[in-house]
Structure formats: structure tokens, C-alpha cells
C-alpha positions in Angstrom: 99.0 80.4 107.5 96.3 80.6 110.1 93.3 82.6 108.9 93.1 84.4 112.3 96.3 86.2 111.4 94.7 87.8 108.4 93.7 91.5 108.4 90.8 93.1 106.5 91.1 96.9 105.9 87.9 98.8 105.2 87.8 102.3 103.7 84.5 104.2 103.4 85.0 106.7 100.5 83.0 109.7 99.3 83.8 110.3 95.6 83.3 113.8 94.2 80.5 114.1 91.7 81.8 113.8 88.2 85.0 112.1 89.3 83.7 108.6 89.3 85.5 107.5 86.1 88.8 109.0 87.2 88.4 107.3 90.6 87.8 103.9 89.1 90.6 104.3 86.6 93.1 105.3 89.3 91.9 102.6 91.6 92.6 100.0 88.9 96.2 101.3 88.7 96.5 100.9 92.5 94.9 97.4 92.3 97.5 96.2 89.7 100.3 97.1 92.1 98.5 95.6 95.1 97.9 92.3 93.3 101.7 91.9 93.1 102.5 93.2 96.6 103.7 90.6 99.1 101.0 89.8 101.7 98.0 91.1 99.6 95.3 88.5 99.5 92.5 90.3 97.6 90.1 93.2 97.6 86.8 94.5 96.5 85.4 97.9 95.6 81.6 98.4 96.1 79.4 101.3 95.3 76.3 102.2 97.3 72.9 101.7 95.6 71.4 104.3 97.9 74.1 107.0 97.6 76.2 106.5 94.4 78.8 108.9 95.8 79.6 106.5 98.7 82.0 103.6 98.1 83.4 100.8 100.2 86.9 99.5 99.6 88.0 96.3 101.4 91.3 94.6 101.2 92.6 91.5 102.9 96.2 91.0 104.0 98.3 88.2 105.5 99.2 90.4 108.5 99.3 93.9 110.0 103.0 94.0 109.0 102.0 93.5 105.3 99.5 96.4 105.5 102.1 98.6 107.0 104.6 97.7 104.3 102.0 98.5 101.7 101.0 101.8 103.2 104.6 103.0 103.5 105.8 101.8 100.1 106.8 104.8 98.0 105.1 103.3 94.9 101.9 103.0 96.8 101.9 106.5 98.0 102.5 107.9 94.5 99.8 105.6 93.0 97.0 106.6 95.5 97.4 110.3 95.0 95.2 110.4 91.8 92.6 108.2 93.5 92.6 110.3 96.6 92.2 113.5 94.5 88.8 112.2 93.5 87.6 112.0 97.1 85.9 114.5 99.4 88.0 115.4 102.4 85.5 113.9 104.8 
């Protein structure tokens, strides 16, 4: 596989105060599924030192098609609901 075909997805997240533990726990559930999903190459979750409510989630995929399959997978959509419930709407 040519490394130029790879896709990196970035999500800037704003976690609601007091929901950090719920957010991380639900993210781990999503990660377990992602690690077994075809085309997923890895990811990283980082928290800002300057603003602990701000997080950065990056994931790497073999292709745009793999990202699309992940985002439209019914299991994925159900798994991310608890994680997204911990986020501000912005």
C-alpha cells in the first residue's frame, strides 16, 4: 500500500465539564471496535494542556472509502452516541 493513499481524520472536541470520565470510557468502546475495523490503521486521543475541555482525536485510515465505511457502519453510529453526548454542540 502506498502511504500517499492513507487518510488522517482530525476531530477537535469540546468535552462538557464533569463528563471527562464518561467521554474517555465511551471513546475506549469506540476504539475497541475501530481497532478491528477493516482499513483502520491507528488513532490517538490528546487533551489540551491549556484548556482541559479541548481534545484532539486523530485517526489514520487506508483510504477515504474505509473512512466512509466506518462512518456509515450501524455499529459505529450506535457506539459514538454516548461519546458525542459528552460533547458541547460547538
